[in-house]
MOPAC internal coordinates of N, CA, C and O (Angstrom, degrees):
PM7 1SCF
backbone

  N    0.0000 0     0.00 0     0.00 0    0    0    0
  C    1.4383 1     0.00 0     0.00 0    1    0    0
  C    1.4967 1   106.99 1     0.00 0    2    1    0
  O    1.2310 1   119.33 1   -45.39 1    3    2    1
  N    1.3964 1   118.88 1   134.61 1    3    2    1
  C    1.3983 1   121.11 1  -177.97 1    5    3    2
  C    1.6287 1   109.39 1   -74.36 1    6    5    3
  O    1.2310 1   124.44 1   -29.78 1    7    6    5
  N    1.2658 1   109.09 1   150.22 1    7    6    5
  C    1.4761 1   115.64 1  -177.68 1    9    7    6
  C    1.6113 1   110.37 1   -70.55 1   10    9    7
  O    1.2310 1   120.10 1   -39.22 1   11   10    9
  N    1.3485 1   117.41 1   140.78 1   11   10    9
  C    1.4124 1   119.98 1  -175.34 1   13   11   10
  C    1.6095 1   110.12 1   -73.90 1   14   13   11
  O    1.2310 1   124.12 1   -22.31 1   15   14   13
  N    1.2955 1   109.70 1   157.69 1   15   14   13
  C    1.4867 1   120.12 1  -178.95 1   17   15   14
  C    1.5580 1   105.81 1   -66.35 1   18   17   15
  O    1.2310 1   120.46 1   -49.69 1   19   18   17
  N    1.3296 1   116.73 1   130.31 1   19   18   17
  C    1.4298 1   115.96 1   177.59 1   21   19   18
  C    1.3982 1   115.27 1   -66.73 1   22   21   19
  O    1.2310 1   118.51 1   -27.27 1   23   22   21
  N    1.3282 1   120.45 1   152.73 1   23   22   21
  C    1.5077 1   123.90 1  -179.63 1   25   23   22
  C    1.5476 1   105.61 1   -72.57 1   26   25   23
  O    1.2310 1   122.53 1   -43.31 1   27   26   25
  N    1.3019 1   112.76 1   136.69 1   27   26   25
  C    1.5346 1   114.54 1  -179.84 1   29   27   26
  C    1.5223 1   109.51 1   -74.76 1   30   29   27
  O    1.2310 1   122.65 1   -20.87 1   31   30   29
  N    1.2915 1   112.53 1   159.13 1   31   30   29
  C    1.4305 1   121.77 1   175.98 1   33   31   30
  C    1.4741 1   109.00 1   -57.60 1   34   33   31
  O    1.2310 1   118.59 1   -28.69 1   35   34   33
  N    1.4338 1   120.30 1   151.31 1   35   34   33
  C    1.3997 1   121.82 1   178.47 1   37   35   34
  C    1.4544 1   115.20 1   -66.26 1   38   37   35
  O    1.2310 1   117.08 1   -40.45 1   39   38   37
  N    1.2899 1   123.15 1   139.55 1   39   38   37
  C    1.3888 1   129.73 1  -176.25 1   41   39   38
  C    1.5582 1   110.62 1   -73.52 1   42   41   39
  O    1.2310 1   119.17 1    -8.83 1   43   42   41
  N    1.2955 1   119.19 1   171.17 1   43   42   41
  C    1.3889 1   125.72 1   177.64 1   45   43   42
  C    1.5633 1   116.06 1   -63.01 1   46   45   43
  O    1.2310 1   121.79 1   157.19 1   47   46   45
  N    1.3467 1   114.18 1   -22.81 1   47   46   45
  C    1.4569 1   124.76 1   179.30 1   49   47   46
  C    1.5520 1   113.44 1   -93.33 1   50   49   47
  O    1.2310 1   119.65 1   176.13 1   51   50   49
  N    1.2933 1   118.27 1    -3.87 1   51   50   49
  C    1.5465 1   123.34 1  -178.31 1   53   51   50
  C    1.5032 1   107.24 1   -64.45 1   54   53   51
  O    1.2310 1   119.66 1   -50.34 1   55   54   53
  N    1.3236 1   118.26 1   129.66 1   55   54   53
  C    1.4269 1   122.32 1   176.20 1   57   55   54
  C    1.5026 1   115.21 1   -62.61 1   58   57   55
  O    1.2310 1   119.08 1   -14.64 1   59   58   57
  N    1.2605 1   119.37 1   165.36 1   59   58   57
  C    1.5050 1   124.85 1   178.58 1   61   59   58
  C    1.5710 1   103.27 1   -94.31 1   62   61   59
  O    1.2310 1   122.60 1   -25.71 1   63   62   61
  N    1.3689 1   112.62 1   154.29 1   63   62   61
  C    1.3954 1   116.21 1  -177.21 1   65   63   62
  C    1.4845 1   110.45 1  -128.60 1   66   65   63
  O    1.2310 1   120.18 1   -44.99 1   67   66   65
  N    1.2565 1   117.26 1   135.01 1   67   66   65
  C    1.5295 1   125.08 1  -179.92 1   69   67   66
  C    1.5016 1   109.60 1  -127.56 1   70   69   67
  O    1.2310 1   121.90 1   -34.83 1   71   70   69
  N    1.3594 1   113.97 1   145.17 1   71   70   69
  C    1.4774 1   120.40 1   179.76 1   73   71   70
  C    1.5582 1   104.96 1  -104.09 1   74   73   71
  O    1.2310 1   122.77 1   -48.38 1   75   74   73
  N    1.3436 1   112.29 1   131.62 1   75   74   73
  C    1.4995 1   119.23 1   175.95 1   77   75   74
  C    1.5508 1   107.18 1  -110.03 1   78   77   75
  O    1.2310 1   124.14 1   -55.12 1   79   78   77
  N    1.3289 1   109.67 1   124.88 1   79   78   77
  C    1.5801 1   116.15 1  -176.04 1   81   79   78
  C    1.5784 1   103.98 1  -104.63 1   82   81   79
  O    1.2310 1   120.45 1   -51.82 1   83   82   81
  N    1.3054 1   116.75 1   128.18 1   83   82   81
  C    1.4402 1   123.88 1  -175.89 1   85   83   82
  C    1.4789 1   115.31 1    59.77 1   86   85   83
  O    1.2310 1   120.71 1  -125.94 1   87   86   85
  N    1.3250 1   116.24 1    54.06 1   87   86   85
  C    1.4918 1   122.63 1  -173.63 1   89   87   86
  C    1.5842 1   111.28 1   -64.01 1   90   89   87
  O    1.2310 1   123.25 1   -30.21 1   91   90   89
  N    1.2863 1   111.37 1   149.79 1   91   90   89
  C    1.4537 1   122.97 1   172.49 1   93   91   90
  C    1.5280 1   106.52 1   -77.73 1   94   93   91
  O    1.2310 1   117.95 1   -38.68 1   95   94   93
  N    1.3601 1   121.51 1   141.32 1   95   94   93
  C    1.4670 1   126.02 1    -0.25 1   97   95   94
  C    1.5008 1   114.21 1   -89.25 1   98   97   95
  O    1.2310 1   120.55 1    -7.16 1   99   98   97
  N    1.2670 1   116.55 1   172.84 1   99   98   97
  C    1.4986 1   125.59 1  -169.08 1  101   99   98
  C    1.5072 1   105.08 1   -62.54 1  102  101   99
  O    1.2310 1   120.30 1   -43.81 1  103  102  101
  N    1.3764 1   117.03 1   136.19 1  103  102  101
  C    1.4363 1   126.44 1   179.38 1  105  103  102
  C    1.4990 1   113.74 1    46.31 1  106  105  103
  O    1.2310 1   121.15 1  -133.60 1  107  106  105
  N    1.3962 1   115.40 1    46.40 1  107  106  105
  C    1.3888 1   117.00 1  -178.33 1  109  107  106
  C    1.4862 1   114.74 1   -67.18 1  110  109  107
  O    1.2310 1   122.61 1   -39.23 1  111  110  109
  N    1.4543 1   112.61 1   140.77 1  111  110  109
  C    1.4594 1   119.62 1   173.69 1  113  111  110
  C    1.4463 1   109.95 1  -105.95 1  114  113  111
  O    1.2310 1   118.94 1   -76.25 1  115  114  113
  N    1.3281 1   119.64 1   103.75 1  115  114  113
  C    1.4603 1   123.87 1  -169.46 1  117  115  114
  C    1.5707 1   112.00 1   -66.77 1  118  117  115
  O    1.2310 1   119.84 1   175.87 1  119  118  117
  N    1.3679 1   117.91 1    -4.13 1  119  118  117
  C    1.3885 1   122.35 1   174.71 1  121  119  118
  C    1.6347 1   111.39 1   -83.08 1  122  121  119
  O    1.2310 1   123.16 1   163.02 1  123  122  121
  N    1.2707 1   111.55 1   -16.98 1  123  122  121
  C    1.5225 1   120.08 1   179.39 1  125  123  122
  C    1.4742 1   113.17 1   -88.18 1  126  125  123
  O    1.2310 1   117.58 1   -58.51 1  127  126  125
  N    1.3412 1   122.20 1   121.49 1  127  126  125
  C    1.4410 1   123.52 1   179.54 1  129  127  126
  C    1.4401 1   111.43 1   -55.13 1  130  129  127
  O    1.2310 1   117.31 1   136.15 1  131  130  129
  N    1.3474 1   122.73 1   -43.85 1  131  130  129
  C    1.3956 1   124.87 1  -178.80 1  133  131  130
  C    1.4894 1   114.04 1   -58.27 1  134  133  131
  O    1.2310 1   119.51 1   139.29 1  135  134  133
  N    1.3300 1   118.54 1   -40.71 1  135  134  133
  C    1.5705 1   120.06 1   178.51 1  137  135  134
  C    1.5122 1   108.58 1   -67.77 1  138  137  135
  O    1.2310 1   121.27 1   138.36 1  139  138  137
  N    1.3805 1   115.18 1   -41.64 1  139  138  137
  C    1.4605 1   115.64 1  -177.30 1  141  139  138
  C    1.5383 1   112.45 1   -67.21 1  142  141  139
  O    1.2310 1   121.15 1   143.44 1  143  142  141
  N    1.3767 1   115.40 1   -36.56 1  143  142  141
  C    1.4946 1   118.22 1   176.93 1  145  143  142
  C    1.5336 1   110.51 1   -66.69 1  146  145  143
  O    1.2310 1   120.64 1   137.69 1  147  146  145
  N    1.3397 1   116.39 1   -42.31 1  147  146  145
  C    1.5166 1   122.01 1  -178.53 1  149  147  146
  C    1.5458 1   106.01 1   -56.78 1  150  149  147
  O    1.2310 1   121.00 1   127.80 1  151  150  149
  N    1.3093 1   115.70 1   -52.20 1  151  150  149
  C    1.5145 1   123.49 1  -178.05 1  153  151  150
  C    1.5543 1   105.46 1   -55.25 1  154  153  151
  O    1.2310 1   119.68 1   126.40 1  155  154  153
  N    1.3253 1   118.22 1   -53.60 1  155  154  153
  C    1.4905 1   127.05 1  -173.84 1  157  155  154
  C    1.5908 1   106.62 1   -53.87 1  158  157  155
  O    1.2310 1   121.70 1   131.81 1  159  158  157
  N    1.3902 1   114.34 1   -48.19 1  159  158  157
  C    1.4200 1   118.43 1  -177.11 1  161  159  158
  C    1.6082 1   111.25 1   -59.69 1  162  161  159
  O    1.2310 1   122.88 1   139.71 1  163  162  161
  N    1.3504 1   112.09 1   -40.29 1  163  162  161
  C    1.5235 1   117.37 1   179.68 1  165  163  162
  C    1.4757 1   108.32 1   -59.91 1  166  165  163
  O    1.2310 1   121.04 1   127.21 1  167  166  165
  N    1.3979 1   115.61 1   -52.79 1  167  166  165
  C    1.4867 1   116.54 1  -177.26 1  169  167  166
  C    1.5093 1   114.22 1   -62.18 1  170  169  167
  O    1.2310 1   121.34 1   143.13 1  171  170  169
  N    1.3750 1   115.04 1   -36.87 1  171  170  169
  C    1.4271 1   118.56 1   174.94 1  173  171  170
  C    1.5591 1   111.56 1   -66.50 1  174  173  171
  O    1.2310 1   118.99 1   153.85 1  175  174  173
  N    1.3075 1   119.54 1   -26.15 1  175  174  173
  C    1.4078 1   119.22 1   175.86 1  177  175  174
  C    1.4931 1   107.69 1   -73.83 1  178  177  175
  O    1.2310 1   117.35 1   154.64 1  179  178  177
  N    1.3048 1   122.66 1   -25.36 1  179  178  177
  C    1.4391 1   121.35 1   178.65 1  181  179  178
  C    1.5441 1   113.27 1   -82.90 1  182  181  179
  O    1.2310 1   119.40 1   143.73 1  183  182  181
  N    1.2887 1   118.75 1   -36.27 1  183  182  181
  C    1.5147 1   123.53 1  -173.67 1  185  183  182
  C    1.3582 1   114.86 1  -130.19 1  186  185  183
  O    1.2310 1   118.15 1  -179.72 1  187  186  185
  N    1.3032 1   121.13 1     0.28 1  187  186  185
  C    1.5227 1   121.98 1  -175.39 1  189  187  186
  C    1.4482 1   111.79 1    87.43 1  190  189  187
  O    1.2310 1   119.79 1   -21.14 1  191  190  189
  N    1.4076 1   118.00 1   158.86 1  191  190  189
  C    1.4726 1   116.88 1  -174.62 1  193  191  190
  C    1.4917 1   115.27 1   -80.66 1  194  193  191
  O    1.2310 1   118.11 1   160.24 1  195  194  193
  N    1.2964 1   121.20 1   -19.76 1  195  194  193
  C    1.4881 1   120.55 1  -175.66 1  197  195  194
  C    1.5024 1   117.39 1   -66.85 1  198  197  195
  O    1.2310 1   119.35 1   139.14 1  199  198  197
  N    1.3884 1   118.84 1   -40.86 1  199  198  197
  C    1.4321 1   116.19 1  -174.74 1  201  199  198
  C    1.5404 1   113.51 1   -81.04 1  202  201  199
  O    1.2310 1   118.75 1   166.70 1  203  202  201
  N    1.3090 1   120.00 1   -13.30 1  203  202  201
  C    1.4271 1   123.48 1   179.79 1  205  203  202
  C    1.5150 1   111.03 1   -82.03 1  206  205  203
  O    1.2310 1   123.87 1   -64.38 1  207  206  205
  N    1.3740 1   110.18 1   115.62 1  207  206  205
  C    1.5221 1   117.09 1  -175.99 1  209  207  206
  C    1.4276 1   108.49 1   -94.30 1  210  209  207
  O    1.2310 1   117.55 1   122.02 1  211  210  209
  N    1.3870 1   122.26 1   -57.98 1  211  210  209
  C    1.4249 1   125.75 1  -168.85 1  213  211  210
  C    1.5092 1   109.76 1  -161.37 1  214  213  211
  O    1.2310 1   123.00 1    -6.05 1  215  214  213
  N    1.3591 1   111.85 1   173.95 1  215  214  213
  C    1.4392 1   119.37 1   173.70 1  217  215  214
  C    1.5684 1   106.23 1  -132.06 1  218  217  215
  O    1.2310 1   121.98 1   -33.16 1  219  218  217
  N    1.3287 1   113.81 1   146.84 1  219  218  217
  C    1.3966 1   121.39 1   178.37 1  221  219  218
  C    1.5480 1   107.74 1  -116.45 1  222  221  219
  O    1.2310 1   119.34 1   -34.78 1  223  222  221
  N    1.3989 1   118.86 1   145.22 1  223  222  221
  C    1.5142 1   121.37 1   176.90 1  225  223  222
  C    1.4432 1   105.33 1  -148.13 1  226  225  223
  O    1.2310 1   121.73 1   -24.44 1  227  226  225
  N    1.2867 1   114.30 1   155.56 1  227  226  225
  C    1.4795 1   123.50 1  -178.87 1  229  227  226
  C    1.6128 1   105.98 1  -111.51 1  230  229  227
  O    1.2310 1   120.70 1   -79.34 1  231  230  229
  N    1.2692 1   116.26 1   100.66 1  231  230  229
  C    1.4120 1   119.45 1  -170.62 1  233  231  230
  C    1.4657 1   114.23 1   -69.88 1  234  233  231
  O    1.2310 1   117.04 1   161.64 1  235  234  233
  N    1.3740 1   123.23 1   -18.36 1  235  234  233
  C    1.4133 1   122.19 1  -177.99 1  237  235  234
  C    1.4835 1   111.95 1  -113.88 1  238  237  235
  O    1.2310 1   117.33 1   178.96 1  239  238  237
  N    1.3724 1   122.68 1    -1.04 1  239  238  237
  C    1.4342 1   124.92 1  -178.34 1  241  239  238
  C    1.4480 1   114.96 1   -87.49 1  242  241  239
  O    1.2310 1   120.83 1   -64.79 1  243  242  241
  N    1.3755 1   116.01 1   115.21 1  243  242  241
  C    1.4633 1   117.28 1  -176.28 1  245  243  242
  C    1.5770 1   111.34 1   -65.57 1  246  245  243
  O    1.2310 1   122.28 1   146.03 1  247  246  245
  N    1.3819 1   113.24 1   -33.97 1  247  246  245
  C    1.4503 1   115.43 1  -174.19 1  249  247  246
  C    1.5516 1   111.08 1   -74.72 1  250  249  247
  O    1.2310 1   120.46 1   161.10 1  251  250  249
  N    1.3322 1   116.72 1   -18.90 1  251  250  249
  C    1.5168 1   119.39 1   179.11 1  253  251  250
  C    1.5804 1   108.62 1  -108.86 1  254  253  251
  O    1.2310 1   120.87 1  -158.58 1  255  254  253
  N    1.3065 1   115.94 1    21.42 1  255  254  253
  C    1.5225 1   115.66 1   178.62 1  257  255  254
  C    1.4862 1   112.32 1   -63.30 1  258  257  255
  O    1.2310 1   117.68 1   140.17 1  259  258  257
  N    1.2913 1   122.02 1   -39.83 1  259  258  257
  C    1.3935 1   122.66 1  -178.15 1  261  259  258
  C    1.5554 1   114.32 1  -103.15 1  262  261  259
  O    1.2310 1   123.20 1  -147.04 1  263  262  261
  N    1.4403 1   111.47 1    32.96 1  263  262  261
  C    1.4195 1   115.02 1   176.36 1  265  263  262
  C    1.5990 1   108.74 1  -140.95 1  266  265  263
  O    1.2310 1   123.35 1   -27.98 1  267  266  265
  N    1.2984 1   111.18 1   152.02 1  267  266  265
  C    1.5366 1   117.52 1   171.15 1  269  267  266
  C    1.4767 1   105.22 1  -137.64 1  270  269  267
  O    1.2310 1   122.56 1   -18.93 1  271  270  269
  N    1.3187 1   112.70 1   161.07 1  271  270  269
  C    1.4183 1   121.18 1  -179.45 1  273  271  270
  C    1.5364 1   108.78 1  -111.75 1  274  273  271
  O    1.2310 1   120.79 1   -48.54 1  275  274  273
  N    1.3580 1   116.10 1   131.46 1  275  274  273
  C    1.4235 1   119.46 1  -178.21 1  277  275  274
  C    1.5227 1   111.60 1  -102.14 1  278  277  275
  O    1.2310 1   119.27 1   -38.46 1  279  278  277
  N    1.2941 1   119.00 1   141.54 1  279  278  277
  C    1.4518 1   120.86 1   176.32 1  281  279  278
  C    1.5750 1   105.73 1  -112.40 1  282  281  279
  O    1.2310 1   121.27 1   -62.62 1  283  282  281
  N    1.3111 1   115.17 1   117.38 1  283  282  281
  C    1.5002 1   122.52 1  -172.05 1  285  283  282
  C    1.4856 1   105.59 1  -125.01 1  286  285  283
  O    1.2310 1   120.75 1   -41.42 1  287  286  285
  N    1.3539 1   116.17 1   138.58 1  287  286  285
  C    1.4371 1   127.55 1   175.28 1  289  287  286
  C    1.5559 1   109.34 1   -43.19 1  290  289  287
  O    1.2310 1   119.44 1   -52.77 1  291  290  289
  N    1.2869 1   118.67 1   127.23 1  291  290  289
  C    1.4432 1   126.91 1   174.16 1  293  291  290
  C    1.5259 1   112.11 1   -52.79 1  294  293  291
  O    1.2310 1   121.87 1   144.31 1  295  294  293
  N    1.3092 1   114.03 1   -35.69 1  295  294  293
  C    1.5159 1   122.14 1  -174.44 1  297  295  294
  C    1.5206 1   110.62 1   -73.15 1  298  297  295
  O    1.2310 1   119.10 1   160.63 1  299  298  297
  N    1.3708 1   119.33 1   -19.37 1  299  298  297
  C    1.3759 1   121.21 1  -178.34 1  301  299  298
  C    1.5545 1   114.29 1   -55.33 1  302  301  299
  O    1.2310 1   120.10 1   -66.01 1  303  302  301
  N    1.3455 1   117.42 1   113.99 1  303  302  301
  C    1.4122 1   124.10 1  -170.03 1  305  303  302
  C    1.5265 1   117.89 1   -82.55 1  306  305  303
  O    1.2310 1   118.95 1   170.42 1  307  306  305
  N    1.3078 1   119.61 1    -9.58 1  307  306  305
  C    1.4834 1   122.00 1  -172.55 1  309  307  306
  C    1.5232 1   109.84 1  -124.25 1  310  309  307
  O    1.2310 1   118.79 1  -114.34 1  311  310  309
  N    1.2767 1   119.91 1    65.66 1  311  310  309
  C    1.5256 1   119.22 1   174.69 1  313  311  310
  C    1.4784 1   116.41 1   -63.66 1  314  313  311
  O    1.2310 1   121.02 1   158.70 1  315  314  313
  N    1.3305 1   115.66 1   -21.30 1  315  314  313
  C    1.4822 1   117.96 1   178.99 1  317  315  314
  C    1.4113 1   113.56 1   -67.02 1  318  317  315
  O    1.2310 1   117.17 1   166.71 1  319  318  317
  N    1.3231 1   122.99 1   -13.29 1  319  318  317
  C    1.4077 1   126.61 1   175.29 1  321  319  318
  C    1.5272 1   109.78 1   -75.10 1  322  321  319
  O    1.2310 1   121.70 1   155.02 1  323  322  321
  N    1.3771 1   114.35 1   -24.98 1  323  322  321
  C    1.4271 1   120.29 1  -177.24 1  325  323  322
  C    1.4870 1   113.35 1   -98.47 1  326  325  323
  O    1.2310 1   119.36 1   138.68 1  327  326  325
  N    1.3112 1   118.83 1   -41.32 1  327  326  325
  C    1.4199 1   128.50 1  -178.77 1  329  327  326
  C    1.5365 1   114.57 1   -59.30 1  330  329  327
  O    1.2310 1   118.78 1   -35.77 1  331  330  329
  N    1.3019 1   119.94 1   144.23 1  331  330  329
  C    1.4231 1   122.75 1   171.84 1  333  331  330
  C    1.5106 1   113.06 1   106.80 1  334  333  331
  O    1.2310 1   121.61 1    25.45 1  335  334  333
  N    1.3244 1   114.53 1  -154.55 1  335  334  333
  C    1.3904 1   123.94 1  -173.72 1  337  335  334
  C    1.5530 1   111.75 1  -102.65 1  338  337  335
  O    1.2310 1   120.89 1   -43.86 1  339  338  337
  N    1.2587 1   115.91 1   136.14 1  339  338  337
  C    1.4312 1   120.16 1  -178.79 1  341  339  338
  C    1.5353 1   107.45 1  -125.16 1  342  341  339
  O    1.2310 1   120.53 1   -69.05 1  343  342  341
  N    1.2882 1   116.59 1   110.95 1  343  342  341
  C    1.4596 1   118.12 1  -179.86 1  345  343  342
  C    1.5391 1   107.04 1   -90.25 1  346  345  343
  O    1.2310 1   124.89 1   -50.81 1  347  346  345
  N    1.4103 1   108.22 1   129.19 1  347  346  345
  C    1.5071 1   115.27 1  -176.12 1  349  347  346
  C    1.4858 1   114.87 1   -59.94 1  350  349  347
  O    1.2310 1   120.77 1   148.36 1  351  350  349
  N    1.3769 1   116.14 1   -31.64 1  351  350  349
  C    1.4205 1   116.63 1   175.96 1  353  351  350
  C    1.4546 1   117.85 1   -64.56 1  354  353  351
  O    1.2310 1   121.36 1   160.80 1  355  354  353
  N    1.3634 1   115.00 1   -19.20 1  355  354  353
  C    1.5132 1   120.72 1   178.90 1  357  355  354
  C    1.4990 1   111.36 1   -78.04 1  358  357  355
  O    1.2310 1   117.88 1   151.80 1  359  358  357
  N    1.3696 1   121.65 1   -28.20 1  359  358  357
  C    1.4421 1   121.11 1  -173.63 1  361  359  358
  C    1.5332 1   112.63 1  -118.42 1  362  361  359
  O    1.2310 1   118.40 1   173.74 1  363  362  361
  N    1.3531 1   120.65 1    -6.26 1  363  362  361
  C    1.4204 1   122.60 1   172.03 1  365  363  362
  C    1.5555 1   111.14 1   -92.45 1  366  365  363
  O    1.2310 1   119.95 1   -42.88 1  367  366  365
  N    1.2428 1   117.70 1   137.12 1  367  366  365
  C    1.5217 1   121.13 1  -177.91 1  369  367  366
  C    1.4486 1   113.14 1   -71.42 1  370  369  367
  O    1.2310 1   121.53 1   137.63 1  371  370  369
  N    1.3608 1   114.68 1   -42.37 1  371  370  369
  C    1.4454 1   119.83 1  -178.53 1  373  371  370
  C    1.5568 1   108.81 1  -139.71 1  374  373  371
  O    1.2310 1   119.29 1  -105.80 1  375  374  373
  N    1.4095 1   118.96 1    74.20 1  375  374  373
  C    1.4138 1   119.74 1  -174.14 1  377  375  374
  C    1.5491 1   110.85 1   -69.39 1  378  377  375
  O    1.2310 1   120.03 1   -30.60 1  379  378  377
  N    1.3467 1   117.55 1   149.40 1  379  378  377
  C    1.4178 1   119.38 1   171.01 1  381  379  378
  C    1.5278 1   111.57 1   -70.51 1  382  381  379
  O    1.2310 1   119.97 1    -9.63 1  383  382  381
  N    1.2658 1   117.67 1   170.37 1  383  382  381
  C    1.4540 1   120.15 1   178.09 1  385  383  382
  C    1.5171 1   111.45 1   -58.66 1  386  385  383
  O    1.2310 1   120.88 1   139.98 1  387  386  385
  N    1.4043 1   115.93 1   -40.02 1  387  386  385
  C    1.4075 1   118.18 1   179.46 1  389  387  386
  C    1.5294 1   114.14 1   -68.37 1  390  389  387
  O    1.2310 1   120.53 1   143.55 1  391  390  389
  N    1.2982 1   116.60 1   -36.45 1  391  390  389
  C    1.4620 1   122.65 1   178.84 1  393  391  390
  C    1.5053 1   113.32 1   -76.07 1  394  393  391
  O    1.2310 1   117.73 1   150.68 1  395  394  393
  N    1.3154 1   121.93 1   -29.32 1  395  394  393
  C    1.4852 1   126.38 1  -172.91 1  397  395  394
  C    1.5923 1   106.14 1   -57.70 1  398  397  395
  O    1.2310 1   118.14 1   143.19 1  399  398  397
  N    1.3063 1   121.14 1   -36.81 1  399  398  397
  C    1.4796 1   118.48 1  -173.93 1  401  399  398
  C    1.5473 1   110.71 1   -96.31 1  402  401  399
  O    1.2310 1   117.86 1  -175.67 1  403  402  401
  N    1.2601 1   121.68 1     4.33 1  403  402  401
  C    1.4812 1   124.61 1   177.80 1  405  403  402
  C    1.5210 1   116.30 1   -77.17 1  406  405  403
  O    1.2310 1   123.10 1   -31.09 1  407  406  405
  N    1.3061 1   111.66 1   148.91 1  407  406  405
  C    1.4961 1   118.05 1   176.03 1  409  407  406
  C    1.5166 1   107.44 1  -139.14 1  410  409  407
  O    1.2310 1   122.49 1   -39.60 1  411  410  409
  N    1.2830 1   112.83 1   140.40 1  411  410  409
  C    1.4927 1   124.76 1   165.71 1  413  411  410
  C    1.4499 1   112.08 1   -99.98 1  414  413  411
  O    1.2310 1   119.00 1   -37.82 1  415  414  413
  N    1.2769 1   119.50 1   142.18 1  415  414  413
  C    1.4624 1   124.44 1   175.22 1  417  415  414
  C    1.4395 1   111.21 1  -124.76 1  418  417  415
  O    1.2310 1   119.96 1   -43.36 1  419  418  417
  N    1.4074 1   117.68 1   136.64 1  419  418  417
  C    1.4436 1   121.56 1  -177.62 1  421  419  418
  C    1.4826 1   109.76 1  -125.21 1  422  421  419
  O    1.2310 1   120.56 1   -49.97 1  423  422  421
  N    1.3201 1   116.54 1   130.03 1  423  422  421
  C    1.4698 1   120.86 1  -178.37 1  425  423  422
  C    1.4862 1   111.91 1  -135.47 1  426  425  423
  O    1.2310 1   119.09 1   -19.33 1  427  426  425
  N    1.3683 1   119.34 1   160.67 1  427  426  425
  C    1.4646 1   119.19 1   175.42 1  429  427  426
  C    1.5248 1   105.25 1   -60.80 1  430  429  427
  O    1.2310 1   121.23 1   -35.36 1  431  430  429
  N    1.2898 1   115.26 1   144.64 1  431  430  429
  C    1.4348 1   121.94 1  -178.50 1  433  431  430
  C    1.5888 1   111.26 1   -85.99 1  434  433  431
  O    1.2310 1   122.32 1   -28.46 1  435  434  433
  N    1.3332 1   113.17 1   151.54 1  435  434  433
  C    1.4715 1   116.81 1   175.87 1  437  435  434
  C    1.5814 1   110.69 1   -74.64 1  438  437  435
  O    1.2310 1   121.11 1   170.15 1  439  438  437
  N    1.3530 1   115.48 1    -9.85 1  439  438  437
  C    1.4985 1   121.37 1   179.07 1  441  439  438
  C    1.4587 1   105.11 1   -92.55 1  442  441  439
  O    1.2310 1   121.23 1   -46.20 1  443  442  441
  N    1.3732 1   115.25 1   133.80 1  443  442  441
  C    1.3948 1   119.00 1   173.90 1  445  443  442
  C    1.5200 1   116.40 1  -106.77 1  446  445  443
  O    1.2310 1   121.16 1   179.90 1  447  446  445
  N    1.3040 1   115.38 1    -0.10 1  447  446  445
  C    1.5361 1   124.26 1   175.09 1  449  447  446
  C    1.5299 1   107.24 1  -145.54 1  450  449  447
  O    1.2310 1   122.39 1   -17.86 1  451  450  449
  N    1.2500 1   113.04 1   162.14 1  451  450  449
  C    1.4881 1   121.56 1   179.82 1  453  451  450
  C    1.5885 1   105.52 1   -74.27 1  454  453  451
  O    1.2310 1   121.49 1   147.74 1  455  454  453
  N    1.2950 1   114.75 1   -32.26 1  455  454  453
  C    1.4885 1   117.87 1   179.11 1  457  455  454
  C    1.5589 1   109.00 1   -68.36 1  458  457  455
  O    1.2310 1   117.76 1   143.46 1  459  458  457
  N    1.2599 1   121.88 1   -36.54 1  459  458  457
  C    1.5140 1   121.13 1   179.54 1  461  459  458
  C    1.5151 1   106.50 1   -65.48 1  462  461  459
  O    1.2310 1   116.78 1   142.10 1  463  462  461
  N    1.3606 1   123.73 1   -37.90 1  463  462  461
  C    1.4038 1   126.36 1  -178.71 1  465  463  462
  C    1.5676 1   106.62 1   -65.29 1  466  465  463
  O    1.2310 1   119.96 1   133.78 1  467  466  465
  N    1.2230 1   117.68 1   -46.22 1  467  466  465
  C    1.4495 1   121.38 1   178.86 1  469  467  466
  C    1.4888 1   112.81 1   -62.30 1  470  469  467
  O    1.2310 1   121.16 1   139.98 1  471  470  469
  N    1.2339 1   115.39 1   -40.02 1  471  470  469
  C    1.6399 1   119.80 1   179.41 1  473  471  470
  C    1.5153 1   111.82 1   -62.04 1  474  473  471
  O    1.2310 1   121.24 1   156.49 1  475  474  473
  N    1.3574 1   115.24 1   -23.51 1  475  474  473
  C    1.4843 1   120.14 1  -173.96 1  477  475  474
  C    1.4941 1   108.11 1   -85.72 1  478  477  475
  O    1.2310 1   118.23 1  -175.52 1  479  478  477
  N    1.2814 1   120.97 1     4.48 1  479  478  477
  C    1.4915 1   123.60 1   177.04 1  481  479  478
  C    1.4651 1   110.72 1   138.63 1  482  481  479
  O    1.2310 1   118.94 1    -6.79 1  483  482  481
  N    1.3436 1   119.62 1   173.21 1  483  482  481
  C    1.4175 1   124.37 1  -176.73 1  485  483  482
  C    1.5352 1   112.29 1   -60.51 1  486  485  483
  O    1.2310 1   122.58 1   -64.22 1  487  486  485
  N    1.3012 1   112.67 1   115.78 1  487  486  485
  C    1.4680 1   118.86 1  -179.25 1  489  487  486
  C    1.5363 1   109.20 1  -125.20 1  490  489  487
  O    1.2310 1   120.65 1   -39.54 1  491  490  489
  N    1.2614 1   116.35 1   140.46 1  491  490  489
  C    1.5203 1   122.14 1  -179.58 1  493  491  490
  C    1.5272 1   105.15 1  -110.93 1  494  493  491
  O    1.2310 1   119.40 1   -45.36 1  495  494  493
  N    1.2715 1   118.76 1   134.64 1  495  494  493
  C    1.4416 1   128.64 1   173.80 1  497  495  494
  C    1.4454 1   112.68 1  -101.43 1  498  497  495
  O    1.2310 1   120.05 1   -52.69 1  499  498  497
  N    1.3182 1   117.50 1   127.31 1  499  498  497
  C    1.5088 1   121.24 1   175.98 1  501  499  498
  C    1.5601 1   102.61 1  -120.64 1  502  501  499
  O    1.2310 1   123.44 1   -68.33 1  503  502  501
  N    1.4799 1   111.01 1   111.67 1  503  502  501
  C    1.4577 1   116.79 1   177.47 1  505  503  502
  C    1.5010 1   110.83 1   -80.73 1  506  505  503
  O    1.2310 1   120.88 1   -23.26 1  507  506  505
  N    1.3064 1   115.93 1   156.74 1  507  506  505
  C    1.4394 1   121.20 1  -176.34 1  509  507  506
  C    1.5646 1   109.89 1   -74.33 1  510  509  507
  O    1.2310 1   120.10 1   180.00 1  511  510  509

């Protein structure tokens, strides 16, 4: 069988990708519209609604259960607003006792394209 054509390098318009570890809300089910919207509002609170394109999640992967992948506009000029540790008690008005000690962490992703994330296993994209 002939070898497949290699995936081309990402173009100049390819979005940036970030990994969110332990995303808000607590025990989110990405199949539920409410949880997806709650997460999107949190991200929009960090960076604004315009640069946030989509989130990717792996519904069957145990190692990725507490992680999602963000797709952000490459033109977004302030990734420092997104990167790092986000303490839930800092952005929730009245966190529950369980939420008060929680932290989400956001890093640059090892994936540089949405296609590379999809090639790594079944990935579901939820657009804003």
